[in-house]
Structure formats: C-alpha cells, structure tokens
C-alpha positions in Angstrom: 0.0 0.0 0.0 3.0 2.3 0.2 2.8 3.6 -3.4 -0.9 4.4 -2.8 -0.1 6.4 0.2 2.6 8.3 -1.6 0.3 9.0 -4.5 -2.4 10.2 -2.1 0.0 12.6 -0.3 1.5 13.8 -3.6 -1.8 14.6 -5.2 -3.4 16.2 -2.2 -6.0 14.5 -0.1 -9.7 15.1 -1.0 -11.1 17.0 1.9 -14.3 16.1 3.7 -16.4 18.5 5.6 -15.4 18.0 9.2 -16.8 19.7 12.3 -14.9 22.4 14.0 -17.4 22.7 16.8 -20.9 21.8 17.8 -22.5 18.6 16.7 -19.8 16.2 15.3 -20.1 15.3 11.6 -19.6 11.7 10.4 -18.7 11.5 6.8 -20.0 8.5 4.9 -18.5 7.8 1.5 -21.3 6.2 -0.6 -21.6 4.5 -4.0 -23.9 6.4 -6.4 -27.6 5.6 -6.1 -31.0 7.2 -6.3 -30.8 8.9 -3.0 -31.4 6.0 -0.6 -28.2 6.3 1.3 -28.6 10.1 1.8 -32.1 9.6 3.0 -31.2 7.1 5.7 -28.1 9.1 6.7 -30.5 11.9 7.6 -32.8 9.5 9.5 -29.9 8.0 11.5 -28.4 11.4 12.4 -28.9 12.2 16.1 -28.4 15.0 18.6 -24.9 13.6 19.2 -23.8 13.5 15.5 -24.8 14.3 12.0 -24.2 11.9 9.1 -23.3 13.5 5.8 -22.6 11.7 2.5 -19.9 12.1 -0.2 -20.4 10.2 -3.5 -17.7 7.9 -4.8 -17.2 7.2 -8.5 -19.6 5.0 -10.4 -17.0 2.4 -11.2 -16.3 -0.1 -8.4 -12.6 -0.2 -9.2 -12.3 3.5 -9.0 -14.2 3.5 -5.7 -11.6 1.1 -4.4 -8.7 3.2 -5.6 -10.0 6.5 -4.1 -10.7 4.9 -0.7 -7.5 2.9 -0.6 -5.3 5.9 -1.4 -6.8 7.9 1.5 -6.9 5.1 4.0 -3.3 4.1 3.2 -2.5 7.7 4.2 -4.5 7.2 7.5 -6.8 10.0 6.5 -9.1 10.6 9.6 -11.7 12.4 7.5 -13.3 9.1 6.4 -15.7 7.8 9.0 -17.9 5.4 7.1 -17.7 3.9 3.7 -19.9 1.8 1.4 -17.7 -1.1 0.3 -18.1 -3.6 -2.5 -17.8 -7.2 -1.2 -14.7 -8.1 -3.3 -12.6 -5.4 -1.6 -13.6 -6.2 2.0 -10.8 -8.7 2.6 -8.2 -6.5 1.0 -9.2 -3.5 3.2 -9.4 -5.6 6.4 -6.1 -7.3 5.7 -4.5 -3.9 5.4 -5.9 -2.8 8.7 -8.2 -0.2 7.3 -11.4 -1.4 8.9 -12.6 -1.4 12.5 -14.0 -4.7 13.8 -17.8 -4.8 14.1 -18.7 -5.0 17.9 -20.3 -8.1 19.3 -23.6 -6.4 20.1 -23.9 -5.1 16.5 -23.1 -8.6 15.2 -25.9 -10.0 17.4 -28.3 -7.3 16.0 -27.4 -8.4 12.5 -28.1 -12.1 13.3 -31.4 -11.2 15.0 -32.7 -9.4 11.9 -32.0 -12.4 9.8 -29.0 -11.2 7.8 -28.4 -13.7 5.0 -25.5 -16.1 5.6 -23.9 -15.1 2.3 -23.9 -11.5 3.3 -22.3 -12.4 6.7 -19.6 -14.5 4.9 -18.8 -11.7 2.5 -18.4 -9.3 5.4 -16.0 -11.6 7.3 -12.3 -11.8 7.2 -10.2 -14.2 9.3 -13.2 -15.1 11.4 -14.0 -11.5 12.2 -17.0 -9.4 11.0 -15.3 -6.3 9.6 -18.2 -4.6 7.7 -22.0 -4.2 8.4 -24.0 -6.0 5.6 -26.3 -3.3 4.2 -27.8 -4.6 1.0 -27.5 -7.9 -0.8 -28.0 -7.9 -4.5 -28.4 -10.8 -6.9 -29.1 -11.3 -10.5 -32.1 -13.1 -12.0 -33.0 -13.8 -15.6 -35.3 -11.1 -16.9 -37.3 -11.9 -20.1 -39.7 -10.2 -22.4 -43.0 -12.0 -22.0 -44.0 -11.2 -25.6 -40.7 -12.8 -26.9 -40.9 -16.0 -24.9 -44.6 -16.4 -26.0 -43.6 -16.0 -29.6 -40.6 -18.3 -29.3 -42.6 -20.9 -27.4 -40.2 -21.4 -24.5 -41.6 -22.5 -21.1 -40.2 -20.2 -18.5 -41.9 -22.0 -15.6 -39.1 -24.6 -15.9 -35.3 -24.0 -15.3 -33.6 -22.9 -18.5 -29.9 -23.1 -19.5 -27.6 -20.7 -21.2 -27.5 -22.9 -24.2 -31.2 -22.8 -24.5 -31.6 -19.1 -24.3 -28.8 -18.5 -26.7 -30.3 -20.9 -29.2 -33.8 -19.5 -29.0 -32.7 -15.9 -29.2 -30.5 -16.6 -32.2 -33.3 -18.4 -34.0 -35.7 -15.5 -33.4 -33.5 -12.5 -34.4 -33.2 -11.4 -30.8 -30.4 -10.2 -28.5 -29.3 -11.2 -25.0 -28.2 -8.6 -22.5 -25.1 -9.4 -20.4 -22.2 -7.5 -18.8 -19.0 -8.2 -20.8 -17.0 -5.0 -20.8 -13.5 -5.2 -19.4 -14.5 -4.5 -15.8 -15.6 -6.3 -12.6 -19.1 -6.9 -14.0 -17.6 -9.3 -16.6 -15.9 -11.3 -13.9 -19.1 -11.5 -12.0 -20.6 -13.3 -15.1 -17.6 -15.6 -15.5 -17.7 -16.5 -11.8 -21.4 -17.3 -11.9 -20.8 -19.6 -14.9 -17.9 -21.3 -13.3 -19.7 -21.8 -10.0 -22.8 -23.0 -11.9 -20.7 -25.8 -13.4 -19.6 -26.9 -9.9 -16.2 -25.2 -9.9 -14.4 -22.2 -8.5 -12.1 -19.5 -9.8 -9.6 -20.3 -7.0 -9.5 -22.5 -3.8 -7.6 -22.3 -0.5 -7.8 -18.5 -0.5 -6.2 -18.4 3.0 -3.0 -19.4 1.3 -2.8 -15.9 -0.2 -0.5 -15.8 -3.3 -0.2 -19.6 -3.0 -3.9 -20.2 -3.4 -4.9 -22.9 -5.9 -6.1 -21.4 -9.2 -8.8 -23.6 -10.5 -10.4 -21.6 -13.3 -8.7 -23.8 -15.8 -10.6 -26.9 -14.6 -13.6 -28.4 -16.3 -16.0 -25.8 -14.9 -13.9 -23.0 -16.3 -13.9 -24.7 -19.7 -17.7 -24.9 -19.6 -17.9 -21.2 -18.8 -15.6 -20.3 -21.7 -17.7 -22.5 -24.0 -20.9 -20.5 -23.1 -19.2 -17.2 -23.6 -17.7 -18.3 -26.9 -21.1 -19.5 -28.0 -22.9 -16.3 -27.2 -20.2 -14.1 -28.6 -20.2 -15.9 -32.0 -24.0 -16.2 -32.2 -26.8 -14.0 -33.7 -27.9 -13.4 -30.1 -24.8 -11.3 -29.3 -25.5 -7.5 -29.3 -23.2 -5.3 -31.4 -21.8 -3.7 -28.2 -21.1 -7.0 -26.4 -17.4 -6.1 -25.7 -18.3 -2.8 -24.0 -21.6 -3.9 -22.4 -22.4 -3.1 -18.8 -25.5 -3.0 -16.6 -26.8 0.1 -18.4 -26.2 -0.9 -22.0 -27.5 -4.4 -21.4 -30.7 -2.8 -20.0 -30.9 -0.7 -23.2 -30.6 -3.9 -25.3 -33.3 -5.5 -23.3 -35.6 -2.6 -23.8 -35.1 -2.5 -27.6 -37.2 -4.2 -30.3 -34.7 -7.1 -30.2 -34.9 -7.5 -26.5 -35.3 -11.1 -25.3 -33.4 -12.1 -22.2 -31.3 -10.1 -19.7 -29.2 -11.1 -16.7 -29.0 -8.1 -14.4 -29.6 -6.9 -10.8 -32.8 -6.4 -8.9 -33.3 -2.7 -9.9 -34.4 -3.7 -13.4 -38.0 -4.3 -12.2 -38.6 -0.6 -12.0 -36.0 0.5 -14.5 -38.5 1.1 -17.4 -41.5 2.5 -15.4 -41.1 6.0 -16.6 -39.0 5.8 -19.7 -40.6 2.8 -21.4 -43.9 1.8 -19.7 -44.7 -0.7 -22.5 -41.4 -2.6 -21.7 -42.2 -2.4 -18.0 -45.5 -4.3 -18.6 -43.7 -6.9 -20.7 -41.1 -8.0 -18.1 -41.0 -11.5 -16.7 -38.5 -13.1 -14.4 -37.0 -16.4 -13.6 -34.0 -18.0 -11.8 -30.6 -17.3 -13.3 -29.8 -19.7 -16.2 -28.1 -23.0 -15.5 -24.5 -23.4 -16.8 -25.1 -27.2 -17.0 -28.5 -28.6 -17.6 -29.9 -30.2 -14.5 -27.4 -28.5 -12.2 -28.8 -25.6 -10.1 -27.5 -22.3 -11.2 -25.4 -20.1 -8.8 -26.5 -16.5 -9.4 -24.1 -13.7 -8.9 -23.9 -12.1 -5.5 -23.3 -8.4 -5.0 -24.2 -5.8 -2.5 -22.7 -3.3 -0.2 -21.3 -3.5 3.3 -20.7 -0.4 5.5 -17.2 -0.2 6.9 -16.0 2.0 9.6 -12.5 3.4 9.1 -9.9 2.3 11.6 -8.4 5.9 11.4 -11.6 7.8 12.1 -11.4 10.3 14.9 -14.9 9.4 15.8 -14.8 5.6 15.6 -17.2 4.7 18.4 -19.9 7.1 17.1 -19.3 5.8 13.5 -19.8 2.2 14.7 -23.0 3.2 16.4 -24.2 5.0 13.3 -23.4 2.0 11.1 -25.5 -0.2 13.2 -28.4 2.2 12.6 -27.8 2.5 8.9 -28.1 -1.3 8.4 -31.2 -1.7 10.6 -34.2 -3.4 8.9 -36.2 -0.2 8.3 -33.2 1.5 6.8 -32.5 -1.4 4.5 -36.1 -1.3 3.5 -36.1 2.4 2.8 -33.0 2.1 0.7 -34.4 -0.8 -1.2 -37.6 1.0 -2.0 -35.7 4.0 -3.3 -33.0 2.3 -5.2 -34.1 -1.3 -6.0 -31.1 -2.6 -4.1 -32.5 -5.4 -1.9 -32.0 -5.7 1.9 -29.3 -7.9 3.4 -31.7 -9.4 5.9 -35.1 -11.1 5.9 -36.5 -8.5 8.2 -35.5 -5.8 5.7 -37.7 -7.6 3.2 -40.7 -7.0 5.6 -40.6 -3.3 5.0 -44.2 -2.5 3.9 -43.4 -0.4 0.8 -41.4 -3.2 -0.7 -44.5 -5.5 -0.7 -46.3 -2.8 -2.6 -43.5 -2.2 -5.1 -42.6 -5.8 -6.0 -44.8 -8.9 -6.6 -44.5 -11.4 -3.7 -43.1 -14.1 -6.0 -40.4 -11.7 -7.2 -39.4 -10.8 -3.6 -39.2 -14.5 -2.9 -37.1 -15.1 -6.1 -34.7 -12.4 -4.9 -34.3 -14.1 -1.5 -34.0 -17.6 -3.0 -31.4 -16.3 -5.4 -29.3 -14.7 -2.7 -29.4 -17.9 -0.7 -28.1 -19.8 -3.8 -25.7 -17.1 -4.9 -22.0 -17.6 -5.5 -19.9 -14.8 -4.0 -16.6 -14.0 -5.6 -13.8 -15.5 -3.6 -13.0 -13.6 -0.3 -9.3 -12.9 -0.7 -7.2 -9.8 -0.2 -5.8 -10.4 -3.7 -9.1 -10.3 -5.5 -8.2 -7.1 -7.4 -5.2 -8.9 -8.9 -7.3 -12.1 -9.7 -10.1 -10.1 -11.3 -7.7 -7.9 -13.3 -5.9 -11.0 -14.6 -9.1 -12.6 -15.7 -10.2 -9.5 -17.5 -6.9 -9.3 -19.3 -7.2 -12.9 -20.7 -11.0 -13.3 -21.1 -11.6 -9.9 -22.8 -12.9 -9.3 -25.4 -15.5 -12.1 -25.2 -15.2 -12.8 -28.9 -11.6 -13.9 -28.2 -12.6 -16.6 -25.7 -12.0 -20.2 -26.7 -11.0 -23.5 -25.2 -7.5 -22.3 -24.4 -8.7 -19.3 -22.4 -9.2 -20.9 -19.0 -5.7 -22.5 -19.0 -4.0 -19.3 -20.1 -5.8 -17.4 -17.4 -4.7 -19.9 -14.8 -1.0 -19.3 -15.7 -1.4 -15.6 -15.9 -3.1 -15.3 -12.5 -0.4 -17.4 -10.9 2.3 -15.3 -12.5 0.7 -12.0 -11.4 0.2 -13.2 -7.8 3.8 -14.4 -7.5 5.3 -11.3 -9.1 6.3 -13.0 -12.3 4.1 -10.8 -14.5 2.3 -7.5 -14.4 -1.3 -6.5 -15.1 
C-alpha cells in the first residue's frame, strides 16, 4: 500500500467536511444511487452527531482506488464507507477497517442477515463490515418474446437454451461483458454453476490454488464463446455493462437479460410498454440439471480504523443497516436488503410482486460470491486481461488465465 499512500499525499487529499465545533459530523462515502443512502443518513443522524454523504465514482474499481489511497495515508476524514464485497478482505487485511462490535453482530443475526452476506463481510473469522444490501441477478425476459418463441419459463432454463432461442428469433441477450468487474461477475457465476471455483484455498494468499482452468472454467468459456459468436450477441457486447445491457433488453430485439434487482422498476417512466412486458425467472443454468449459482453483489458499510470518531461511527453504522433503513434504501434504489426483516418493509410489498421478492431471496441464498481474498483485485484484473474481449474466448482461455493469475500473484508478470 506504500505507493498508494505516496500518491495520495503527492496529489493532495480530498477533503471532507469535518466539524470544527458543535455537533460532530460523520462523513459517509457512498456509492452512487437514487438517494437511498442520503435519506437514511438523515434518519440516523442524532443530537450527538450528523451523518453526511460524499459520493464515490460510479465504477467499483475507481471506488476502491479512491478509498485505498486515502486510507493508506491514514486520513481521519473518512468515518464510514460503502464497500463492495470483493474489496472487503483487502481493506481488512491492510488494517483499514474497525471490527464490528459483538452487540452489533448480534443485531445483524437477529434481523436475519443472509449467511452469504455475513460471509462476504467476514475476514479471518472477524466481522469487519456491516452488511447493508445484498444484490443478486435473475433472468429477466420479455413475455412477448418467450410467448412468440414458445419457451416454457416455468421450468429452469440453460444458457445454451436461451442463446439458441434468441439466435433463432433475431433477438439479442443482454449481459455484462466490458473489461471490468461486472464481466468477472458473469464468469464467476458460470464457473460456479458448473460446480467449480475460480480459486480455492484463499487463505494461502498468493499460493492459493487457481482452478479456473478446470472443467467448470472450460464450460464457462464454452458458453461465452457460443454467445459471442451467435446471432444473439449484441453489437456492443465487448463494452456492455449493466446500463447498456438494459438498453438492449428494452429495444425491439430484447429477449433475455441477466441483471440486478433494480431492473424491475427500470423502465417504469422511460418505457412503460417494456415495463409491462417483463417476466422473471431463476438465473440460467450453466449445466442442464445442475442448479444455477446466481451472482452475489451488494454493499457493506465499513468504519475506518483511522476515524477520529470511531465509536460514534460504529453506532451510526448499526443504525444504517437496521431493517427499516435497509427497506427504505431498497424501496428508493431497488437494491434489496441484506436481511429477511429488511424484506418485511411494507413499501417493498407494494412495489414488488411477492413471488419476485421470494425469487430475490432464494437467489441470494443460492448465490456464489466471488472468492473472499485480499488479492481479489489482482485475480479479477488477470481474468479481465485474458478473457476480454468475449469474442476472443476459446477452449484455451481458462488454461491461459490460470497461468497468468499465478504469475501475477507471485510477481512474475504485471497486469
């Protein structure tokens, strides 16, 4: 982390609005959203402190860089931060995060926090962030398309099936395949859905066993190669992200889309005809007959180990992840709660069909988080380098990525 610290000091630290007197101010660095985090920051402010928000960049990688630079410099102006799960282990291993107190952990358990969310928030058997929202992907489909194509969506479907039916009916499938974290999310879900893992024995650090080159990785590559070379591939496949995939889905050629929970209300105002045409099902199977492992995403709230107001920040974080606050945030942003009690927020039951809320929870329970390791950024970057663009993926890709990840982790190659 030394180069990050030097860079932060050389470029000048971003300043947060601290308090020079009166009510202390806790500064919460948040990921961009539709206002949910700012709303609950106001609700959790007390006579003892005020919680204000500062917005991080849209891209998760850039969020990591901005926070890491400042925390490496032990900047006390960060009190709270919204942290993407893949970076939790890295920040905790570097000593950037305060441990979650036992009473707060008990609160999280009592409100039914999903086990996957707790696992993603844990490093070396210690809870180091407060699970806030737990996202998952489902398979969205255009009801008019599947009716025309004659595919039964009441039964599990495979990637091979949806690629074939979209190709045969002049339709496009929306995925995330730009050279960024979202592409690795897709790759990870495909590998896990085939019964494998990108890596194993993460506790071994740079000596972890890289297994993306096994049979499951080969199946993942086969599916990506098939989609990329098919008529179902959108023209912008190699630069597609959540937003562009949503645009593809909303077009006249829209058929299927894998994307996060916010999609349900994504077209309400801009394309009401599309909104009425949306159906939903479990994430596609990698291997027919084998249960899919949907992507797991979300946000945990971390408290900086260098905050001058650490105890107050820990108290504030416990409030911010309470069931009501999770519910408010979910209702405003479409990012679902990390707990079962959060799902009981009344407005959610009005905004989402009960079977869709159940699908979200079932998918979170079945989801496959990315491996919890402090080296995830190196692993993810290595995969992006070898697997991108998707049209270059072939049977040799998994093996080549295995070698490259190992070389990067052990210092034999550079990203």
